Phi, psi and omega in degrees: 000337177081195185287346179262025181292152177207162178296324180296316179294319179297316179297317180299317179291317183294316184268358179081007175259083191301330185244072173284117186266340181218162180307141183216175178297326179296318179291322178296323176297316177301319179299317180297315179296319180299314180294313183297323185256008174058047184296324183298312180294320180294320177295320177298317179296320178297314179298319179298317179295319177297320177297318180298315179298317179298318180297320178296313180298320180295318179298316179296319179296321179293319177299316178296318178299316179299319178297314179299314183291324177295318179296316178298316179299318179295318179296319179294320178298318180299315178295320180297318178297317177303316180292318180298323181293336180273352183282134171269113185305330180291344181269354180279140172284161177304322180294318179295320179296318179296317179295322178297316179295316180296318178299320177299317178296315181298330179278318186288319186304304181293330179295332178263006176081018180268157179292144176259345177201152172233126182239153182252137178230144175266131177282170183293340178259013176085011178276134176285127178244137177240127179272125181242142177306134182304325180294321178291318179300320179295316179298320178296314179299317178297319181294318179294319178298320179296320180293323179296327182277343180283000000 
């Protein structure tokens, strides 16, 4: 029945009256059985277990996706390197050279753990907040700690 289950729907399915429109003796009987057999808690436990199974399956699917994408990325890099080695730098236009350099930076920065962007956000009380990459924040903290001990 899923997350929209109800005693009325259960009674309708159980008794073959699919469309019970108002409370009935059949629904009251379902309520007694539900109370006696702790159906609400059991349904909650079932839903929790289904969520747990779904999360495991989702985690595994993401791991497989990451493997596929890493493999694809490595293959694309290999093809790209082959093409770059064949380029005569004198044949590039200034725009092509600039894009090639920017692409190199865009690839190298995250590979070395550097921030790719810093953005500014205003807090609800008007305080300027700046989001910094966690790796940079750690390096700043380490550097400040080092200065304190000197």
